[in-house]
PATI-678194 format. One record per residue (C-alpha): x, y, z; residue number from 0. Coordinates in steps of 0.02 Angstrom, whole numbers. Layout:
# PATI-678194
(r (X; Y; Z); NUM)
...
//
This chain:
# PATI-678194
(r (-316; 316; -178); 0)
(r (-181; 229; -135); 1)
(r (-191; 40; -99); 2)
(r (-106; -102; 6); 3)
(r (-53; -247; -54); 4)
(r (-107; -348; 91); 5)
(r (-37; -506; 147); 6)
(r (-137; -560; 281); 7)
(r (-105; -504; 454); 8)
(r (-3; -646; 531); 9)
(r (122; -646; 354); 10)
(r (137; -460; 401); 11)
(r (270; -513; 515); 12)
(r (345; -641; 404); 13)
(r (375; -554; 236); 14)
(r (477; -400; 308); 15)
(r (641; -443; 209); 16)
(r (808; -507; 277); 17)
(r (972; -432; 328); 18)
(r (984; -498; 495); 19)
(r (1083; -655; 475); 20)
(r (1228; -744; 400); 21)
(r (1226; -997; 447); 22)
(r (1304; -1173; 530); 23)
(r (1328; -1301; 407); 24)
(r (1239; -1305; 245); 25)
(r (1177; -1474; 241); 26)
(r (1081; -1453; 410); 27)
(r (1016; -1287; 374); 28)
(r (955; -1332; 215); 29)
(r (861; -1485; 292); 30)
(r (794; -1367; 449); 31)
(r (725; -1244; 301); 32)
(r (642; -1404; 224); 33)
(r (560; -1459; 376); 34)
(r (501; -1281; 432); 35)
(r (424; -1234; 243); 36)
(r (340; -1423; 249); 37)
(r (252; -1343; 415); 38)
(r (221; -1167; 368); 39)
(r (171; -1172; 175); 40)
(r (9; -1285; 203); 41)
(r (-51; -1190; 342); 42)
(r (-3; -997; 283); 43)
(r (-109; -1056; 118); 44)
(r (-259; -1111; 211); 45)
(r (-243; -973; 314); 46)
(r (-229; -861; 155); 47)
(r (-382; -919; 92); 48)
(r (-506; -890; 237); 49)
(r (-434; -718; 252); 50)
(r (-496; -692; 72); 51)
(r (-652; -761; 146); 52)
(r (-670; -660; 288); 53)
(r (-652; -507; 194); 54)
(r (-762; -546; 48); 55)
(r (-910; -608; 157); 56)
(r (-893; -507; 324); 57)
(r (-923; -671; 424); 58)
(r (-890; -675; 610); 59)
(r (-849; -887; 595); 60)
(r (-722; -828; 456); 61)
(r (-607; -712; 570); 62)
(r (-625; -843; 712); 63)
(r (-547; -972; 597); 64)
(r (-436; -849; 533); 65)
(r (-375; -784; 709); 66)
(r (-339; -983; 756); 67)
(r (-230; -1011; 597); 68)
(r (-147; -853; 639); 69)
(r (-100; -916; 810); 70)
(r (-55; -1074; 752); 71)
(r (72; -997; 609); 72)
(r (130; -871; 761); 73)
(r (160; -998; 877); 74)
(r (297; -1088; 753); 75)
(r (373; -933; 755); 76)
(r (381; -904; 924); 77)
(r (462; -1076; 956); 78)
(r (631; -1024; 1072); 79)
(r (708; -1187; 1016); 80)
(r (688; -1157; 831); 81)
(r (758; -985; 860); 82)
(r (917; -1036; 969); 83)
(r (949; -1157; 815); 84)
(r (947; -1010; 684); 85)
(r (1050; -905; 782); 86)
(r (1178; -1031; 792); 87)
(r (1157; -1055; 601); 88)
(r (1197; -878; 604); 89)
(r (1327; -856; 725); 90)
(r (1422; -1008; 633); 91)
(r (1444; -893; 466); 92)
(r (1452; -1052; 379); 93)
(r (1287; -1023; 269); 94)
(r (1370; -944; 103); 95)
(r (1260; -1021; -39); 96)
(r (1156; -860; -91); 97)
(r (990; -925; -78); 98)
(r (1015; -1016; 89); 99)
(r (1110; -880; 173); 100)
(r (945; -767; 92); 101)
(r (838; -887; 160); 102)
(r (912; -870; 336); 103)
(r (915; -691; 335); 104)
(r (719; -699; 321); 105)
(r (703; -855; 460); 106)
(r (804; -757; 581); 107)
(r (724; -579; 570); 108)
(r (532; -704; 564); 109)
(r (600; -776; 724); 110)
(r (655; -627; 805); 111)
(r (502; -522; 786); 112)
(r (387; -669; 855); 113)
(r (499; -721; 1026); 114)
(r (349; -669; 1126); 115)
(r (282; -767; 1270); 116)
(r (112; -849; 1224); 117)
(r (-2; -756; 1321); 118)
(r (45; -588; 1242); 119)
(r (56; -670; 1057); 120)
(r (-120; -733; 1095); 121)
(r (-185; -572; 1145); 122)
(r (-106; -466; 999); 123)
(r (-183; -599; 874); 124)
(r (-348; -595; 961); 125)
(r (-362; -405; 958); 126)
(r (-289; -376; 782); 127)
(r (-429; -488; 719); 128)
(r (-561; -408; 826); 129)
(r (-515; -224; 747); 130)
(r (-509; -311; 562); 131)
(r (-673; -362; 596); 132)
(r (-741; -231; 643); 133)
(r (-666; -112; 496); 134)
(r (-716; -251; 379); 135)
(r (-902; -261; 420); 136)
(r (-937; -66; 492); 137)
(r (-1053; 27; 372); 138)
(r (-1070; 224; 399); 139)
(r (-1242; 281; 434); 140)
(r (-1287; 455; 320); 141)
(r (-1462; 533; 325); 142)
(r (-1525; 378; 436); 143)
(r (-1457; 243; 310); 144)
(r (-1319; 123; 286); 145)
(r (-1190; 174; 148); 146)
(r (-1046; 117; 86); 147)
(r (-873; 204; 47); 148)
(r (-911; 204; -144); 149)
(r (-1075; 286; -96); 150)
(r (-981; 432; -4); 151)
(r (-828; 440; -134); 152)
(r (-980; 481; -247); 153)
(r (-1057; 617; -125); 154)
(r (-892; 699; -99); 155)
(r (-852; 710; -296); 156)
(r (-1020; 759; -343); 157)
(r (-1103; 850; -201); 158)
(r (-1119; 1060; -219); 159)
(r (-1214; 1082; -57); 160)
(r (-1085; 1091; 102); 161)
(r (-1195; 1034; 235); 162)
(r (-1208; 880; 149); 163)
(r (-1018; 868; 91); 164)
(r (-974; 885; 279); 165)
(r (-1102; 746; 332); 166)
(r (-1025; 644; 204); 167)
(r (-862; 681; 253); 168)
(r (-912; 633; 448); 169)
(r (-975; 479; 388); 170)
(r (-826; 418; 318); 171)
(r (-748; 440; 487); 172)
(r (-875; 365; 591); 173)
(r (-782; 184; 582); 174)
(r (-640; 267; 683); 175)
(r (-734; 301; 837); 176)
(r (-813; 119; 828); 177)
(r (-622; 51; 831); 178)
(r (-518; 154; 929); 179)
(r (-521; 92; 1101); 180)
(r (-464; -95; 1036); 181)
(r (-341; -7; 905); 182)
(r (-249; 83; 1049); 183)
(r (-257; -55; 1155); 184)
(r (-172; -178; 1027); 185)
(r (-26; -33; 998); 186)
(r (11; -53; 1171); 187)
(r (29; -228; 1145); 188)
(r (119; -222; 1012); 189)
(r (239; -109; 1100); 190)
(r (249; -225; 1247); 191)
(r (320; -349; 1134); 192)
(r (435; -229; 1046); 193)
(r (512; -178; 1210); 194)
(r (540; -364; 1276); 195)
(r (630; -399; 1121); 196)
(r (753; -246; 1148); 197)
(r (660; -90; 1032); 198)
(r (614; 62; 1104); 199)
(r (426; 25; 1032); 200)
(r (329; -76; 870); 201)
(r (380; 68; 745); 202)
(r (566; 44; 774); 203)
(r (557; -131; 770); 204)
(r (441; -147; 624); 205)
(r (564; -32; 519); 206)
(r (735; -106; 558); 207)
(r (681; -292; 537); 208)
(r (613; -233; 375); 209)
(r (775; -192; 304); 210)
(r (778; 0; 337); 211)
(r (836; 130; 451); 212)
(r (736; 243; 547); 213)
(r (877; 380; 535); 214)
(r (887; 363; 344); 215)
(r (696; 379; 326); 216)
(r (685; 518; 439); 217)
(r (833; 609; 309); 218)
(r (715; 556; 151); 219)
(r (553; 639; 226); 220)
(r (630; 795; 303); 221)
(r (694; 831; 113); 222)
(r (538; 781; 19); 223)
(r (438; 903; 157); 224)
(r (581; 1050; 96); 225)
(r (558; 1004; -96); 226)
(r (380; 1009; -93); 227)
(r (316; 1139; 32); 228)
(r (321; 1288; -102); 229)
(r (266; 1196; -269); 230)
(r (118; 1120; -141); 231)
(r (75; 1281; -73); 232)
(r (47; 1361; -239); 233)
(r (-51; 1221; -323); 234)
(r (-156; 1214; -166); 235)
(r (-182; 1388; -174); 236)
(r (-261; 1371; -372); 237)
(r (-347; 1235; -322); 238)
(r (-439; 1327; -176); 239)
(r (-480; 1463; -300); 240)
(r (-562; 1342; -421); 241)
(r (-640; 1239; -280); 242)
(r (-717; 1395; -177); 243)
(r (-821; 1475; -314); 244)
(r (-920; 1296; -350); 245)
(r (-990; 1297; -168); 246)
(r (-1016; 1473; -159); 247)
(r (-873; 1508; -28); 248)
(r (-748; 1600; -12); 249)
(r (-549; 1516; -11); 250)
(r (-525; 1545; 166); 251)
(r (-698; 1459; 215); 252)
(r (-659; 1279; 135); 253)
(r (-667; 1150; 262); 254)
(r (-583; 969; 256); 255)
(r (-748; 906; 171); 256)
(r (-730; 1021; 25); 257)
(r (-592; 911; -56); 258)
(r (-667; 770; -146); 259)
(r (-559; 638; -35); 260)
(r (-599; 598; 151); 261)
(r (-408; 619; 184); 262)
(r (-366; 739; 63); 263)
(r (-236; 608; -25); 264)
(r (-313; 614; -216); 265)
(r (-314; 776; -314); 266)
(r (-497; 832; -359); 267)
(r (-536; 819; -549); 268)
(r (-606; 995; -547); 269)
(r (-464; 1056; -701); 270)
(r (-528; 1118; -862); 271)
(r (-587; 933; -878); 272)
(r (-667; 807; -784); 273)
(r (-571; 638; -819); 274)
(r (-699; 533; -761); 275)
(r (-806; 568; -894); 276)
(r (-694; 477; -1000); 277)
(r (-720; 313; -897); 278)
(r (-909; 323; -898); 279)
(r (-993; 178; -958); 280)
(r (-833; 82; -1010); 281)
(r (-775; -82; -933); 282)
(r (-641; -50; -802); 283)
(r (-598; -217; -796); 284)
(r (-599; -273; -977); 285)
(r (-484; -105; -997); 286)
(r (-353; -169; -862); 287)
(r (-356; -333; -947); 288)
(r (-333; -293; -1122); 289)
(r (-178; -174; -1071); 290)
(r (-84; -296; -952); 291)
(r (-101; -424; -1096); 292)
(r (-37; -316; -1240); 293)
(r (130; -289; -1124); 294)
(r (136; -483; -1116); 295)
(r (91; -465; -919); 296)
(r (-81; -560; -956); 297)
(r (-202; -549; -794); 298)
(r (-360; -667; -854); 299)
(r (-323; -788; -721); 300)
(r (-309; -675; -575); 301)
(r (-467; -553; -645); 302)
(r (-546; -719; -667); 303)
(r (-534; -774; -483); 304)
(r (-548; -592; -399); 305)
(r (-718; -524; -322); 306)
(r (-716; -337; -408); 307)
(r (-887; -273; -371); 308)
(r (-968; -189; -204); 309)
(r (-1084; -277; -80); 310)
(r (-1144; -298; 94); 311)
(r (-1010; -352; 216); 312)
(r (-870; -348; 102); 313)
(r (-699; -255; 119); 314)
(r (-758; -87; 84); 315)
(r (-583; -39; -21); 316)
(r (-456; -147; -122); 317)
(r (-309; -260; -104); 318)
(r (-204; -367; -214); 319)
(r (-188; -559; -134); 320)
(r (-59; -710; -166); 321)
(r (-126; -867; -83); 322)
(r (-1; -976; -107); 323)
(r (149; -908; -192); 324)
(r (102; -1033; -342); 325)
(r (15; -935; -438); 326)
(r (-158; -921; -347); 327)
(r (-167; -731; -352); 328)
(r (-316; -623; -342); 329)
(r (-385; -438; -313); 330)
(r (-528; -372; -193); 331)
(r (-604; -219; -259); 332)
(r (-766; -118; -271); 333)
(r (-763; -54; -451); 334)
(r (-840; 98; -522); 335)
(r (-829; 177; -701); 336)
(r (-711; 303; -623); 337)
(r (-539; 371; -651); 338)
(r (-508; 325; -466); 339)
(r (-574; 139; -514); 340)
(r (-463; 151; -638); 341)
(r (-301; 203; -559); 342)
(r (-340; 79; -417); 343)
(r (-369; -74; -530); 344)
(r (-208; -47; -639); 345)
(r (-121; 5; -469); 346)
(r (-183; -166; -386); 347)
(r (-143; -283; -538); 348)
(r (18; -205; -542); 349)
(r (48; -278; -351); 350)
(r (-42; -453; -440); 351)
(r (73; -474; -580); 352)
(r (225; -449; -451); 353)
(r (174; -603; -360); 354)
(r (112; -712; -514); 355)
(r (275; -670; -628); 356)
(r (404; -734; -493); 357)
(r (514; -873; -533); 358)
(r (413; -1025; -475); 359)
(r (584; -1117; -475); 360)
(r (661; -1009; -334); 361)
(r (627; -1081; -139); 362)
(r (464; -1069; -59); 363)
(r (531; -927; 53); 364)
(r (597; -807; -93); 365)
(r (440; -812; -200); 366)
(r (396; -648; -147); 367)
(r (426; -463; -175); 368)
(r (606; -399; -135); 369)
(r (532; -294; -20); 370)
(r (336; -207; 14); 371)
(r (399; -46; -59); 372)
(r (444; -124; -224); 373)
(r (279; -203; -259); 374)
(r (212; -46; -224); 375)
(r (334; 24; -364); 376)
(r (270; -101; -488); 377)
(r (85; -44; -454); 378)
(r (117; 139; -433); 379)
(r (214; 133; -589); 380)
(r (43; 56; -683); 381)
(r (-85; 163; -576); 382)
(r (0; 317; -645); 383)
(r (-66; 276; -809); 384)
(r (-246; 324; -781); 385)
(r (-207; 499; -801); 386)
(r (-91; 476; -944); 387)
(r (-169; 549; -1093); 388)
(r (-54; 442; -1230); 389)
(r (-141; 303; -1145); 390)
(r (-304; 343; -1139); 391)
(r (-311; 397; -1308); 392)
(r (-246; 219; -1342); 393)
(r (-360; 119; -1227); 394)
(r (-511; 219; -1262); 395)
(r (-508; 267; -1423); 396)
(r (-501; 443; -1406); 397)
(r (-472; 588; -1566); 398)
(r (-306; 665; -1584); 399)
(r (-403; 840; -1524); 400)
(r (-486; 748; -1369); 401)
(r (-298; 687; -1317); 402)
(r (-231; 854; -1336); 403)
(r (-366; 923; -1226); 404)
(r (-340; 799; -1103); 405)
(r (-141; 825; -1112); 406)
(r (-171; 1011; -1070); 407)
(r (-227; 960; -889); 408)
(r (-178; 777; -858); 409)
(r (-7; 835; -833); 410)
(r (-54; 956; -692); 411)
(r (-161; 814; -619); 412)
(r (-20; 708; -621); 413)
(r (114; 816; -546); 414)
(r (-24; 897; -411); 415)
(r (-66; 705; -358); 416)
(r (134; 661; -352); 417)
(r (172; 833; -233); 418)
(r (-21; 796; -151); 419)
(r (36; 622; -90); 420)
(r (221; 683; -22); 421)
(r (120; 797; 91); 422)
(r (-27; 664; 141); 423)
(r (133; 528; 173); 424)
(r (213; 651; 282); 425)
(r (48; 662; 386); 426)
(r (43; 471; 405); 427)
(r (229; 425; 428); 428)
(r (253; 576; 585); 429)
(r (79; 519; 647); 430)
(r (117; 354; 664); 431)
(r (303; 376; 724); 432)
(r (237; 482; 880); 433)
(r (73; 356; 902); 434)
(r (187; 198; 946); 435)
(r (309; 332; 1024); 436)
(r (180; 370; 1134); 437)
(r (8; 306; 1120); 438)
(r (-62; 410; 1255); 439)
(r (-40; 588; 1215); 440)
(r (-180; 685; 1133); 441)
(r (-180; 605; 977); 442)
(r (-339; 675; 904); 443)
(r (-248; 860; 915); 444)
(r (-82; 785; 851); 445)
(r (-168; 722; 693); 446)
(r (-242; 908; 657); 447)
(r (-72; 984; 704); 448)
(r (-8; 882; 567); 449)
(r (-131; 906; 435); 450)
(r (-131; 1076; 452); 451)
(r (66; 1096; 452); 452)
(r (86; 964; 290); 453)
(r (-87; 982; 205); 454)
(r (-113; 1159; 240); 455)
(r (-312; 1112; 268); 456)
(r (-415; 1192; 417); 457)
(r (-463; 1087; 577); 458)
(r (-660; 1064; 597); 459)
(r (-733; 1176; 717); 460)
(r (-778; 1068; 892); 461)
(r (-666; 951; 982); 462)
(r (-565; 816; 881); 463)
(r (-611; 654; 880); 464)
(r (-547; 479; 811); 465)
(r (-595; 510; 630); 466)
(r (-397; 471; 583); 467)
(r (-421; 291; 650); 468)
(r (-548; 272; 508); 469)
(r (-390; 250; 387); 470)
(r (-360; 57; 374); 471)
(r (-183; 67; 342); 472)
(r (-176; 89; 532); 473)
(r (-273; -71; 561); 474)
(r (-244; -194; 422); 475)
(r (-32; -120; 380); 476)
(r (49; -49; 535); 477)
(r (191; 52; 520); 478)
(r (197; 31; 321); 479)
(r (133; 196; 239); 480)
(r (317; 239; 218); 481)
(r (335; 102; 90); 482)
(r (206; 204; -19); 483)
(r (319; 329; -39); 484)
(r (487; 249; -62); 485)
(r (360; 139; -182); 486)
(r (349; 326; -298); 487)
(r (521; 359; -290); 488)
(r (550; 175; -363); 489)
(r (431; 207; -490); 490)
(r (490; 366; -545); 491)
(r (669; 289; -559); 492)
(r (597; 130; -662); 493)
(r (501; 240; -779); 494)
(r (671; 327; -824); 495)
(r (758; 187; -843); 496)
(r (630; 93; -951); 497)
(r (602; 272; -1059); 498)
(r (791; 304; -1081); 499)
(r (858; 101; -1074); 500)
(r (727; -12; -1129); 501)
(r (626; 98; -1256); 502)
(r (801; 200; -1282); 503)
(r (700; 379; -1312); 504)
(r (737; 529; -1290); 505)
(r (587; 599; -1171); 506)
(r (445; 511; -1125); 507)
(r (331; 635; -1221); 508)
(r (166; 533; -1290); 509)
(r (229; 384; -1229); 510)
(r (95; 272; -1189); 511)
(r (162; 97; -1123); 512)
(r (30; 13; -1241); 513)
(r (43; -150; -1311); 514)
(r (235; -126; -1299); 515)
(r (297; -304; -1241); 516)
(r (468; -246; -1213); 517)
(r (378; -166; -1048); 518)
(r (334; -320; -968); 519)
(r (482; -429; -1038); 520)
(r (610; -316; -948); 521)
(r (488; -309; -784); 522)
(r (478; -506; -769); 523)
(r (665; -524; -802); 524)
(r (746; -370; -696); 525)
(r (606; -361; -553); 526)
(r (471; -484; -539); 527)
(r (560; -633; -578); 528)
(r (685; -633; -431); 529)
(r (570; -607; -289); 530)
(r (643; -597; -151); 531)
(r (815; -676; -199); 532)
(r (908; -529; -188); 533)
(r (895; -404; -52); 534)
(r (810; -230; -112); 535)
(r (953; -131; -128); 536)
(r (1038; -261; -234); 537)
(r (886; -298; -342); 538)
(r (860; -104; -383); 539)
(r (1041; -85; -436); 540)
(r (1039; -223; -545); 541)
(r (887; -172; -625); 542)
(r (891; 8; -648); 543)
(r (1105; 12; -646); 544)
(r (1093; 137; -495); 545)
(r (1047; 125; -308); 546)
(r (865; 202; -264); 547)
(r (871; 380; -262); 548)
(r (710; 515; -271); 549)
(r (818; 605; -397); 550)
(r (692; 561; -549); 551)
(r (546; 592; -439); 552)
(r (613; 757; -418); 553)
(r (627; 785; -589); 554)
(r (471; 712; -653); 555)
(r (337; 809; -519); 556)
(r (446; 941; -428); 557)
(r (421; 1089; -538); 558)
//
């Protein structure tokens, strides 16, 4: 499952990037930044620590404390007098020193998004926190007992009885009906705030102030739809022919609960080999720690302060968390000895090394990724390794014979996974865009219209419910999902550059990425180190020699 880099909710508006500004007098502006950081930095670190406690314990008092800290931070960024000063610095066009100009960009956008009247701001923060607490603490009921998401994943992966699979699948969606009323109220409040700032809705505001163009995104997703429609249909037809007999049904009778993942965003491991068998009994944490040490990106300290195993009251999925932009980075996970969790931990540690290895000499405002999707790209670059046969051989000490067997299916798994993810990302992008355009439409029906169109799944019988709202990203990372797809494109571009330029290989055949310090050295120097000092377009061009392009993703996976 794709996981997000969680930056606690109040900072969600503060880290979207620049591209909105220019300054009046570099000395006065430098002093303004110094005073601003002196107020915000300790408060943000405190709030991040409270968010961690809330996510790992589910305690109501921690969510209440978090709500108060969020309000304090948001009120700083909603200060109209400060925003007037920032606009004057911008309009003067006198801020030319690159780092100061970049900080002005970021402050301009951060303050712009928060120019919200105090009562509306308070209501947004309170409702946002309430929805997150409900999601964090809810545990589904299955056969009269409380179950975790790990329990549900196990059922959807191993259970052969269709009725039991359906029950587990429906259990995974229960939280959607719990949060839907509050969530839609929150959507309306976000839209209300966005319209007062001159945007048509919150989705548009989030994309534009995130250094992206909605029309450009539409073009990218239209192209990806066209490129993957045929290959996906063929791959899914082959998959259906494998899945259906295992449930003693015909392919035409397959339903969403037959596909091993609640949202069919991961490829079922049903080809000739089940890759889970190679991870059973293995220490996922130790494997990840060994791997990152071998490429000169050690994560021992990150894992030592992380929370990695399932328990009651804990956030049920996974994220990476940068507490203070000074190296206090950690990961929350719920590990099991499966390929899914090997991928997830590699992914989250990709986020974590991005946070850990920025240049500590950069200003505080610039000690973060160039963009949300650039940290996703690094996470995905590493996450893909869990299905890489050469990587598995070296990390799991497999024989040449076993590796050859894996190779025959791992390429198929990885190709299908990437094409499948495009189709899933299309559902998420189009649905969230429509959700904020009109939250009062029949969203449950719209969801299944999109699932049928892009994922070729049959909608379940009976009236559609709000199971879609069980997708954590709607609540914890609104208007974010398109960044995963851009991250996949950049991950392939980084992979191509590593193979052809850094390692100087003719192809990636047999490439394991194990034990080669050149991998970590390149990433630290060209991607992680600069942080947000450069706008994302400049960072990518500088790091890979060309602007972001989908061609390497298409060459790698769309066949």
